[in-house]
N, C-alpha and C positions, 0 to 999 in steps of 0.2 A: 342156345344160349340165353338169359333174361338180361334185361336193361342193368339191372343193380350187377350181377357179374361183370360186366363188362365195367363197371364203376360209376355208372349214373342210377339215379334215384329208383327204388323198389318200384313195382308195378304190380296195379290188382285189377280184378275181375268180379262185379256181384252179378248173380244169378238170383232172380226173383223169381219165386210163387206165390198164387196167392191172389188177394183182396188188393183193393188201393189203398188201403191203410200199408200194406207191405212194400207196394210202391214208393210210396212217401217215405217209407224206412229207408227205403234202398238209395234213396237221393240223398238223405241223410247219410247215411252210412257212407257213400263217394265224397262228401264234404268232408267228411271227418278224415277221411284216409286222406285226401289233397290238401287238407289244411297241414297232416301232420307230414308231409314229404311226399307221399306216395304220388305214381301216375298213372291214368289208365292206361292198360294195355288195348292193343287193336285188337280188333274183332277174329281175327285170323290166329292171335298170339292162345295159342294152346296151351302155354306155359306160364302163366304170370306168377309172379315173385306170393303173392296172397290173394287165394280163391274164396270170396265170402259166399255161402249159400243162403240165402235169406228167406225161410221155410213158412210153410203154410202149415196149420193143422188140422184144416178144416174141408179141403177137398180132398175126394176119395185117391186112396192108393197116396197120400202124402209120404208116408213112410218107406214104402218102396222104391218112392221116385230117388227121394235123399240117397238113400245107403245104396242104390243102384249107382248115383252118380259119385258117390265118394267111392263104392267099388272100382270103379272106372280111372277114377283119380288115384288111388294107389299109386302103380305100377310108374303113372306119371313122376309123383313124388321122390320115387326113389330113385329117380334117371336123373332128378334136377334138386340134389342138395341146398338147403334153404330155403324151399316153396315151404310156407304156410298155408293150411285149410281152415277157416272158420267158419261156425254153424250158428246162425241166431236166429232170431224170428219166434213164432209160436209151437214150433215144433222141438225146435231148441227148449223154450219154455216147459214144455210138458215132459218133455224126455230127460233133460238134464244129464246126467252123466253117464247115462245109458247111451250116451253117443259116444263117448269115448272107448265105451266097453265094446259095442260093438266093431264102431272102426278108430281101432288105436292108433289113426295114422292122423288123426284130428288133432287140430292143436290149441285153437279155442273155441269153445263152447258160452255163447252169452245170450241170455233172455232179452222178450220184449220191455224190458225194463230197464236194463242198461246200456241200450245202444252207443251212450256214450264214451264206454268204458273199453271199444273195442283196440281201438291205439294202443293203450297201455296195457293190454292180455295179449297182445301179440308182441310186443316188445318183450314182456315178462316170461311167456313162452320160448320166445328166440334165446334170451339170457339165460334162461333156465333148464331148456333143452326138454320140457315136459309140459305136459298138456295145461291147460288153464281151463276153468271152468267157474265164471260165475252168474249167478240165476239169484235178481232179485225177485220176492215178493212182494214189492210195491216202487212204484214208480223212483227211480234216483231223482233225473231232472228232465222237463218237459222236453220231449222231443224237439218242440221249436224252437229251441234255445241252441240247437245246434245247425256249426254252417251247411248249406246243403248247395247239392252239386244238382241242378233242375236237368230234366231230358227234353224239356221242351222252351222251345225261342215264345209260345205263346199261348200256353195254356200251362197253368201251375195247381198245384194241388195246396190246399192252407188248411191246415188243423185245427181245428178249434175245443177238440174234445180228444182223452183217449180211455179207452175203458168202456163198460157200461154194466148198469145197475139191474138190468133186466136178467130173467135166469129162463128163458127159452131152455124147454127140456131137449134139443137136437144140437144145441150151441156151446163149443168150448171156451167162445171168446173171452166169457165173464172171468173165468178160471185162468187164462193166460195174459187176458190184459189188464184184468184185475178194475175196480172199481174207477166209474166214470171221474176224470179230472178235467175242470174246466180252464181255458185261457182266457185271460182277462178281455175284452172288448179290443182296449187300446194297444193290447200287444198286436192283435190276428192284424187291427185293422192296417198297423205299423208297416206288420209282414207282406200285408196286400200291397200299400203303397209302394212298397223296396220293389216288387214285384214288377208292378205296375213302369217304374222310375226305368226300369232296365227293359220295358218294350213287348211285356206280356200283357195281351189283352184279356184273358178268357182265366177267371179263378172256380176252382170248383172247393167249398167248404168242406172239411172233410170232417167226419164223428161217426163211431158205432150208430147213435140216435141222436141227431142235431136236434129232433124235436125237444129233447131236453136238457140241451145244451142253457144252463145258467141255477139247474140245480144247486151247485155248489157256492153261487152264491144270491141266492135267494128270490130269481127271479124270472117266474115262467114264461115271460113276454119275453125274455133278451134274445132270443133265437129273430124274431121280428125286426126286433130295433137293428142286430149286426145286420141284416140282410138292406134294411133304408139305408143304413151307414154305409154301406159298400155301394148302396147309389150315387153318393155324393164323390166319390172319388173320382176325379176327372184323370180321360184316357182307359178307365177300365170299361171295355164293353159289354162283357159277359160274367153273368154271376152263376153258376150250380152250384148246387150241393146232394151230397149222402154222405149216409142214409136215414132217414126219416121213420119214425117207428109211428103207425096209427094210433095208437093209444098215447101218444101226448100232441097231435095234433091240432093246432088251434086257430081257429078263425083270422086272427092277427095275422097269421102267416102267409096264411091264401090272402088278405090283401094287401100284405109288403109285396106279396110275387106277380100281385095284378096291376101295383100302383107303383113300384121300383122298376125305371124302364130298362136298365142294364141287368137286372132278372130274369133270366131265361125261364120261357114259359114251358119248362119240363118238368117231371118231377116223377122220380124212383121209389115206388113206396110200395116195401114186400107185401105180398099178401099171403102168402106160404100154403096158403087152404081157406079154402072157400065153406067149409064144414066147420059151423061152431061146436059142433064134438071133437072133432082133429086138434081147432085152434084150442080148445083148453085142453087138450092133453099135452099139448104144444106148448103152453104157459102163454101162450101169446094172448095179452087181456083187452082184445077187441073180438067182437063179433062181425059177421058180414056184412050186417045191415049198417053198423058204424063204418066199416071201410068201403063200401058205396055211398056212403053219405057223404064222405069227406070226397072223393070222386066227382059226386052230385056239384059239391058247391063250389069245388076249383072251375070246372067249365062253367060253371053260372060266369064266374070272377071273371076268366079266359077260356072262350069258346075255341080257341086254337090251340091248348094245351096237349100235347105229349105226355101221355102216362104209363112208364116202364114198373116192370115189377117182378119180384121173385115168387117161385112157386116150386114146392117140396110135393114129391107122390110116392105114395107107399109109406107115409108113416104110420108105424103100429098103430093098429087097432082098425085101419082105415077101411072101409067096406066098400063094397061098389055105390051107395047111394051117396055115401061122404064125397067120391071122387065125381059122383055125377052134380053134386053142389059147385065144386069147385069149377066144374066145366061149365055151369050157370052163370057163376060170377063172371067169368072170365069172359063170356058171351056179351053181359050185362055192360061191363066195365069198357070195353073196346081199347086195351091196351097197344100202344103203336109198339111194342117190342115186350118180350117176359124172358127173364134168365131161368130156368125149367132145369130142376133137378131131380134124381132117383135117389130115394133116402135110403144113406147106408150106413150104419154103425161109425159112433165115432166111440172110441173107449174114452170112458169119464163123465160122461154125458147122460143123466137118466133117461132117456129114450133108449141107450144100447141094451136095458135091461127089460124094456117094457114087455108083458106078453103080447101078443097078435103080431110078432114078427111076421112078415108078409113074404111068400116065394121070390125069388129072384122075375121069375117066368109074370108073375102076376103085376109085380111092378114096370116090368118093359110093358106088356100090354096098354097098362093105363098111361106109360108115357109117351108111347106112339101116339094115342087118343089125343092129347094134351096135347102134341106137337101140330098134330093136324087141325086142331082146333084153332089154336094159338096161330098159325102161321094164315089160315082163314081169313081170320079178323084183323091181322096187321097187313093183310094183301089188300084188304077192302081198304082200310084206313089210308093207305097208303096213296092207293088209287086215287083219292078223291083230291089227291093234290098235283096228277096231273094238270098242267096248264098254268099253274102257280107260280109265282115268282116268287124265291127262296135269298135267302142270305148265305153264304159259306163263308165260313171260317177254315181255308185251305190247311189238311194238316198231310203228316208225313205217315207212311205207313199202314195208312188205312184202308187201301186199294190193291190186293195181292194182283189183277189181272192189269193196272192201269197201263205198263210198261207197254204189253202186249196190244190193248184197245186204244192210247194213246189219250187217254183221261186223266185228270188229277180228281183228287176225294176231299172230301173235307165234310163237315156239321153244320147243319143247317140251326137256326137257333133252339130251335126245339128239340133238338140232339138225331133227328134223324142224319143215317149217313146217307151223302150224294157226293154220285160219280158223275164229276162233268167233264166237259170236250171243253177244249183250251183255246179253241177259235183258230185252231191252224198255225202254222209256222210262225206267225207274226205274231204273236201274241205268246203262245206255249213256254217259252223261254223264260219271259218277263213276269211269269205268276208263280210266288214263291209259298212253300211253308208259314203257316202266318199273314197271309195277303187275306182280303177280304173281296171276294166276286161275286154278283148278284147275276142268276141265273134262271133259267125256266125249265122245271121239269116236263120230262115230255116221256118219261115213263118209269112204274113201279111196279118193283117185284116184295115178296113178305118181310126181305133185308136190309132193303135199299132203294136209293131212288135215283136215276140216269136222267142227264140233262144233257143232250145230244145238238143243240144249237151253241151260236158262242153267248159266251158271258154278256150279257149286257152292260155290267161295270165291274171294272178293276181296279181297288185299292192296294196301291203300296203301302202297305206298314212297317213302324220301325221293329215290329216282329220280324217280319219278312227281309229287312235288311241284316238281320241277326242270323235269321236261317242262312241266308246267301254267304257272308261272309267267314260262317261256322261257328259262331258264339253259345256258350249258352248262360240263362240266367245265372248268375251263386246271390244266396242270398248268406250274408255273415252270421254268425252267432257267439256264443259267450264259450269259451274253451279256456280251463281252467288246470292248469296242471301237467294238457294231454301233449307227450313227447312228440318230437318231431326224428322224421326218419329221412334217411339218405338224403343226397347230396340237394342244396338248395336251387331254386328255379334259376336259371343263368340269367332273368329281366324280372322285374316285376311285371304282373299279368294287369292289363286291363279290367276298370274293374267290374264287365260285364264277362269276364272269365273267356276261355280261347278256345278250350278243346269241344270238338264237333259231338253232339250225342249220337247215342248209340242208333 
């Protein structure tokens, strides 16, 4: 029996697929529902009153995954009258009413442009006992004006823009997220300060193409200025951003990264292919020489910079010579990590109908060679750090073997994953997620570093205090006429919120 059936507030769960933008959108969805009176269901509760799927249309088999999960929920919903299922995100924007046609037990379908409508749509569907489908073609309200239930006490996403003005032939994001819409710098900095006031130490500035930030208000140097402004916020220890686009990358951003102490020397810059012919077919408006030139400038300004990337293997028409050029660029760039993908058709993209679609076995064989090349380089780059002392922001959920090995995990300033010994029984219990430790690297693997000696130092932080107390940051938004659902809370929540993160 659900909490609502017992007379309490209605409960919810959000399941998220896809990119960082979707993860951040899910924080907004949670904030909206809690503002409207819903309460997050426990992880063991498989019958929440509302189940929200925040979907992706980019990852492979996204459709099958969604409809498989919806199929599993059908008998659950039949056994629990009053349960509602909502589907949002990129796949909802793409499939629209087809979702209700294929899965008529779904109650609400909402798109990427109207996250803020979810509480209204849920209430309308309950009242009318009929599915509600609302998909807008353009942004209704900027998502960052919505309340947010943050999932981390120590790190937060901050959107600086939504949408994308590029036309990459493999990508459906512009069609689903719309044209780029930029937030005003003052609004962004206010949100960052609000997070820091809650104890957050690290923010990641988020956009489909952060380098084009400012296009709406005519300032091509706006992103570099924003990085420098973040450097003036007391208590903000780390600033990251994702994702930049090589075509818009300007020297002033490199200077801002190098000259602003709290901006991390880590850069995620998608390559996609090392072949100029493939880049042209992808409609990526830079070439490999331009890409490598940016990396050269970044390393000249920040020799310790860790550079990561995205690479697609097997794009239509890719020849063995094209693929060999990708391997050449990988060897020259010396990435610290790479997200590698096998090309697969995405309905609605120009690449899906291109000639030269490659056989699966060819793509698989090239993919395996790429992985081997990348890991050889990342391992060599990581080995250079053995014996070095690194600052680690302690995280939660990064190390799957931590419980067995007695280690904790976190990220170094350059973004590398570090598993570290806690120093024995005396210190282990005192180190919390959100705290800062300095430790010496003793071992390197292709995807992580180990530090098996006792930490050289440990600094307790407000973020660690919040993690220990089970609080997660909440940032308020502007709600206009959204209904409140369920029983009111027994007492006002503290300003920092109180529910433990997932």
